[in-house]
Every structure is written in structure tokens, then in C-alpha cells.
N, C-alpha and C positions, 0 to 999 in steps of 0.2 A: 162566386167561385167566375162570374165573367170577365173580371178584372184581370185572373193571370193571366187568360189565353189574350188579350188586347195586341192589335197586330195580329193572330194566329188563331185559329179553332182547334176545337178538343179531336178534334179527328182526325187536324193535321198536324199535330201534335203526337197524338197516337200511332198513325204510319212511321211519323221518324222514329220511334222506341220497336214499334214492332222491325222496324229496320236492322236498328242496332243489338237487338236482342237476337235476332236474327243471324245475322254477322260475328257477332262473334263464338257463337255455337260456331257458323258454320269455317269462319277465317281461319279457330284453333281446332275439328278433325283436320282439313286439309293438310295443314301446317306442319302439324305434332308425323304427318306418318307423312313427311317428308319427300308430301310433294308442292308443287308451286300452284301455286293462287288469284289466275286472275278475274279481276270483279269488274263488273262494265254497267257504266251507268249511261240508258240513250237519253235521256231528259235531263239533264246535268243540272242548268240555271247557274247559279251562280254561288252554292255551295255557301249561304251564309243569309241569314235575318237582316235584315239594320246592321247597323253602326258596331254593336256591343258585339265583344267576348264575353262566351260565360262560358263555367264551367261543364254544361251539362251538354251530354253530347248531343241529348236531340234535340237541343237550343240547335240546332247545324245543321244546313239541307243533307243529303245524302251522299255526295262526292265527297265532304270533310268528313262526317259521321262512317266511311269506308273508313280514310285515312286516319283517322284518331283509335276505330276499331282494329286494327294491327298495327298502328303502335304499341296500344294494350296487349296485344299477342305476344309482342317482340320482348319490349319490356316484364310482363308476366311470364316469357318464359326465359331467363333475362334471372330472375331475382328466382324461379328454383335451382338453375343451373350455382347460382351464391345458396343455392340454403334460407332468401330471404322470406320477409313476408311476402304472398303474391301480392303483387299489384302496389305496393311501394314506389318500383322506379318509376310507372306512370304517373303514380301521383305525381313524383317530383316533379316529373316532365314536364307533363301540360296543364297543370296547380303557376308553375315559375316561367308557361310561355304564355298564361292570361295575364299577369303580373308585368308582364315584360310589357303586354299590351299596354299595362295601363301606365308605365312609368314606373312601377313601385320598385325599389330595389330590391336585388335578391341573395341570398345567398348561396348559390347556384348557378351563379358564372360561368362558370367551371364546366366542359360536360364531360360525364364519366363514360372515357373509350375501354369497349378489349376487345380481344381480338373476335374474330370474323367464330357467329355461332359454330355454322357445321353443323351437320342434321341435321337443316332445316328449311322450309323451302322459302322460295325468293315470295316475292308481291308483285304482283301487274294489276297496276290500274288503269284502266278507260274511259273517258269522262268526255262524251260527244254533247257540244251544244252550237246548235244552229246561230243564234242570235249574237252579233257581232258584239253587243251591250254584256251579254253577258258573258259569252270567252272574252269577253278581257277581263270582268271583274272576276271565273271563278281564277282566270291562270293569279292575280292580284293578288286572292284571300288564301288561295296557295303558298303560296312564294314568303306569301306574309306570316301564316303561320307553319310552316315551318321552320322559316328564316330563322322565328323567335327558341328555337326548341335546336334547331343546329345550325346554329350562324354559317358554321366556316363548310357544310359536308352536302349543303343541296346546291347542285351545279343546275342549269338551263341548260343544256342537252343539244336540242334543236330547239330553234324558234322560227314560228314565219308567222303570217295575216290567218293562216288555216290550219296549223296544227305545232303544237308545244307539248315539247318531252322534260322532261322535270322527272330528274335523280335522284335521290339519297345516299351520300358516297360513306354515312356511316357504316362500320363492317357491320355492327349488330344489328343494322333495321336496311334489309338489301327491297325498299321502292321504290321501281321506276312506273311514275303514273306519263299520261301520254292524255294530253287536252286537244282533239279535234274539233276544229267548225265549219258544221254539218250535219245533216239531218238524220236523223234513227237511222230510218229509209236506205240510206246512202254510205252508211257505217256497214263496213265489214272487216270483221274480224280475224285474225291472224294465233294459227293456231301454237298453241306455246307448248314445249315439250310438256308431259311430266306433270299437266297440270289438270285441276277442276276450275270450273268457269260459271260464275253466278252473275247474268243478267238480274239489274232492276229493270222494268221498263211504266216510268209513271209522267204518261202523257201527259198533255193540255185538250181534253176530248177524244175521241176514237179514232178522227179520219187520218190520223200517222201513223198508224199504226197495222199495218196488214195483214192480215196469219201471214200470207205467202211470204213474210222477211222474220216474224215472228220467230216461225215456228222451225229457223234456219240458228237457235241458238237454247232449244230444247235438243237435246241427246244424252243419251248414255255415259256423259262426261259433265254433260249441263244442265242447268237448272234455269228457271226466268222465277222472278217475281215483279205480277203487271199491274197494274191497278186498270181495273176492267171496267167504264165508263158507265157498266149498267143502267143508270137511273134513265142518261143519256139517250143506252142505245135501244131500250124501250121506250123511250117517246119519240125520237127519229129514223124510227125503219118502217115508218110506211113512207118517209119526205123524206130521208136522202136510202137510193136504194143500193147507189149506186158505191159509197162508202159502205155502208154498211155491214154490204157482201163481201167486198175485200177484207174488210175486215173479220170475217167468220170464213172466210177464201168459200164462198159461194161461188159457182160457174147457174148466174141467173136466168139465163139465153136463155126463151119460152118457158121462162115460169111466172101463172098465173101470182098475182099481190098478196091474194090471202093466202095461198101456198107456203111466197117467202117469210111472209110475217110467223107463221105457224110454226115454220121451220127454228127459225134467227127463237122463236118463244119456248122453242122444246114441247111444242104443244100444251100447249099450257090454257091450263081449263082450270073456271070458278075465278077466285078472286085477281084482280086484278092485281092489288098491291101485290101479287108476289114475281110477279113478270118481270120484274129485273135480277128476278132468284133465277125467276125461270131461264132469261138471257143469257147470266154466268153458266150454269148449269147445260145450253145446246153449244155455248161457244168449249168451253170443257173440252166436251164429248170430240168436237171438231178436231181439237187443238190434239187429243189422242189419237182419234184416229191418220191423224198428219202425222206425227213426230212417236206414237209408238207409245206414248207418257208413259210411264206403269202408273202416278203418284200426281195426282193433285190435294188441293186446298183451297179452300176461298174463305174469309170473315167479309161481312158487311158494314158497308160504313151506313150511317143514315146522317140526314143533316142539321139543321136548327128545326128547318118543320117536321123532323121525324118523316121523312121521303129518303129511298135511295140516293144516293150517290152515284155512288160504284162499288166493288166488288174484290179488294185485293186476295191474287190469287196467284198458285206455287208451284209450277210442273218438278219435277222430281224423277230421277227413274230407280233412287233405293232408296228402300224402307227408314233407313235409320235416317235421311233428312225430310223424311215427312213427319216420322215423329219426332223430329226435331223443329218442326213449324208447329206440329201441334202444339206444341208446349209453350212453343213462341205465343200463340192466339191463345192457349189458353190464362197466362198469366194477361192479355190485357183484356178479356172478352166484360165486358159490362152484365151477359147475361149467362145464368149458368144451364151447359146444358147447346149454348149459341156461341156461336164467336162472329160476336157482334157488337158496334156502341153504338150509340145516337149524339148526336151533340142538344140533340132537345134533352133528354135526363140532367145533359149537367146544365145549361143555361140556362135554361125554364122551366124547371123543376125541382134543378139547383143540388143534383146528389154527384155525389165529390167523384171525378177519378180517378180511384185508385183500382195501380194491380199490385196482384197477386196470385194467387189459386184457384177460380172460381169450381173448380172441380167437387164434386160433392161424391162423394166415392160409394157410400147405397147406393148413390141411381146407376152406378157405374155394376158392382152388384146386380142388382136387378137386372139390367143391361146383361148380361152376362146369363145370367140365370134361365130369362125366357127365350131366350139365345138353343141354351144347350141340354134344360130340364130336360130330362128322364133319356140323356146317351149320355156316354163315354167318347172323351173327346183327347187330344195329349195339349198340355200347355201353350205350343208352339201355334196350333188352331188360334187360341182364342186368342192370344197376344193379336197378330196376326188380322180375326176379327176383328178388335178392338178397334186397332188401329186402322185401316183401310174403312171400316164404314158404321164408326159411331164418330161421335163430337167428342169421344173421349179418348185421354192418353193412359196407358196400359198404365195399370200401376197392380200390383201383389194385393195389398192391402182389402182390393178388392175380393179374393180370395178369400181372403183369413174373413173374411167377417160375413161370408156368405160358409166357412167349414163352422165356425164357432160360434153359429148360431144354438140356441135351445132344442130347436127340432134343423137340427144340418141340413144343409143344402145343398151341401159335398158331401159323396156320405162312402166316398172313398179313393184316395192319391195312392199313389201306385207310386214308379222307380222302372221305370219298361227298359231299362239298363242291368236291372235288376242286382242294385249296387249292395253292399253290408253294411253299408250305412244309415245310419238313422238318422233321418231330417228332425228335425225336433215338429214340434205341435205346431199347425195353425201357417207353413216357414216352408217355404217353393226351393230350395238352396240351391244355382247354378249348377253345379255337381251332378243334380239328374235328370234324367229326360220324364218328366211328371205326368201322368194319366192320372186324369180326373172322370172321374163320376157324380151326374148331378141326378137327386132324387129326381119325382117322375113329377108334372105338374101339381099347382096346387087346386088344381078348379079340372 
């Protein structure tokens, strides 16, 4: 198992899987509504690891993951319009590019061209990288990859030592990529009309992401997915007060050290091993107060010694965004009922890092019953409770389990709209506005 991650870590690989899966859901949702997508990477790096070009999207850094996911969406959209099997065009396009890197002959040397897609949004990608070497490598890697796919349709629109704009001119792939050589703190986004924005913030440490700046990327039209270095914050909150205070947006004049640490750790009491998670919860609370963000969710990453390294935190203002992120986290967790993974389990205990639905529907059913036993509630309220207050993804199967038991825990289901339609047993069709009555507790 350890050999698979040579030059990489399980948590690093899984983080990129999370990026890929959520980006796939996000890009499809926004572009299908004929809105424009803005993707921002605040710490872009080189976009690629090592010298190999591989088929797996998650083998690359976040900038190329963004580009590949967007290309994949446009290809799928073309497939649908042409009544092809979804993904056929993307598979041909991407694998052709990889074979070209290996100088293998291909039968797809001619690009497939067509009319502009129409009724579909444009994608704008902003990549921020301060390091000169990484900046140049990132530009080269993007040009190489896109050049293999679109030999005659990639234009270097502007270029300087500080910024580059790369535009895909192919009529069916409306993508513009801006690379800026600056720190994330120096980057200020331009508002794109009729757009939604997702910003990925994956810093090296915690001193380069002051809340005063990060909060600018969280609003009603914008989401943030940040790697919050909770392990380091917990360790250094007593020693690097200024950086931690900026990270949280805390004004600490005349504040005693003990009071500052208490705030950072969210009044943690008890097991010190829980302090990193408490730091994360405190950060979430501070961000929500500053931005009015409605929803948040986090995923815990542990290292080879099973210590907490960081938490991936997602901030959004739409319930569908939270639902999509929970679906992503759910397929990437090692633990039932929790969103987390540990390098220790993979590298030391030898437990394979398998992806899939880790949700136990019976546990979800029990959680719902414990909350609503003896009550009559609307289905929408149950959905909101599961979405916002549990680690589960809502699925109607849990209600079916409660209703079909020998001693049913859901004892009555009626349509509040008084529809004349009859529902099938143990089902909750979308045409109804369902009101459910739960029997009393077993105790």
C-alpha cells in the first residue's frame, strides 16, 4: 500500500480526489444554468507532480484538476447534444493528449470542431502563484497540456513576468486562464457578470491567509474551500499570537494570553486531542460572523502518526452546495458517520483507502427517529435537519426503513396538499408535500 503513494501521501491524494469530485458537481451545476463559472486557486503551485503525464485527474495539482474537470464538462455537454455516450469525447480528448506526451501515434490527430455550444456558460480560471519557478512551471504545464489537445486553438493572449492570460479559442471550449505572480493576499478578484465563484485556498502553513482577506471570497455568489492548518494552529497559538490572531480576525489588544487561547480553541474543555477540531470550529464561527455564510462543513486529515494535520473547510450560502460537498466527503471518508481519513490507517495498519458511500442508512434512520420521536413534521424539515446538523447525507431510504419495520416508527404519512394521488407504500414522491408522524420513544 505504501508503494502506491511513493512521492505522495494518502491525505494529499485524497484531498485532490475531493477537489475533483466537488469541482465536477459544482461546474456542472453552474454551467448547466447558463451561468459563468469563476474558479480561483490561491496557492496554485506548478500544477503537476514529477515528470509523468498520467490519465487520472487526481494525479495532478489543483490548477490542472480545474482545467481537466472543465474540459470534461464541456465534452459531456457536447456528447449530450450529439446523443453520444456521456464521456466519450472527454475520454478520447484526454487520453489522446496523454498519448501525445508519450509520442505514441494516435488516430485522433485531427481536432473535432463544431459550432459554438450556445446556452452554456464561460469558464474563467484564476491561478495565483508567487514563486517565480513555480509560476513559470505552471504556465509551461498548462500550455503543454492544452497544446496537446488543441494544437491550433490555444492563444497566449498576454504575457509578462507577472501575469499570463491563456485563452482556448476552440468554439466548443470557452475557457480563459489567468496566471498571476503574486501572493494570495495581493490578489483581488474581478467580478464577472452572471457568474458563481469557487475559491480553493491550500496554503503552506497558516500565516498567509488572514481572515480579513479570505472573507472577501465568501458571499452569496461565492464559495471557499480552504485547508485550515488546525494542527499547527493548536500547537502555535501560544507562540505566534499575531499570525493566529490575523488568521481568525481577532482584535487582541489588551487580551490576556489565556483568554486568546480559549477563543482560538473554542472554549475546548477536556481531551487535548480534540483541540485541533475545536480550533476549526472556532475558525468557522468567526468566518460565519464576518461573512454571514449560512453553511459550512469540514473534513479531517490525519498524518502518519495519526495526529491531526489540517481540516478542509467549505463555506457556502446555498443548501445545494452543502449537499454536494457532503456527498463528496461521504464518498471519501474512512470512517462511518464522520468525515475524516488517516495516513496511519493506510501506511501503518495497511487498510486500503477505498472510495465509496460510507453512509449507514440504519444509523441515519435512528438519528432521525431520535430527533423526531413523538412529533409530526414536514419532510422538508427532516431534510434540513439532516443536511445542517448531522454528518449524514439525506436519503429517503432511511424513512422507508422507519416506516416498514414490524413495529413502525413512522405511523402516518399524509400529503399536506391534499392531492388525490396515492403514494406507493414506503415512498415519498416529489409531487407531494409530505407530513410524517413518528411514534413515541421506546423508553
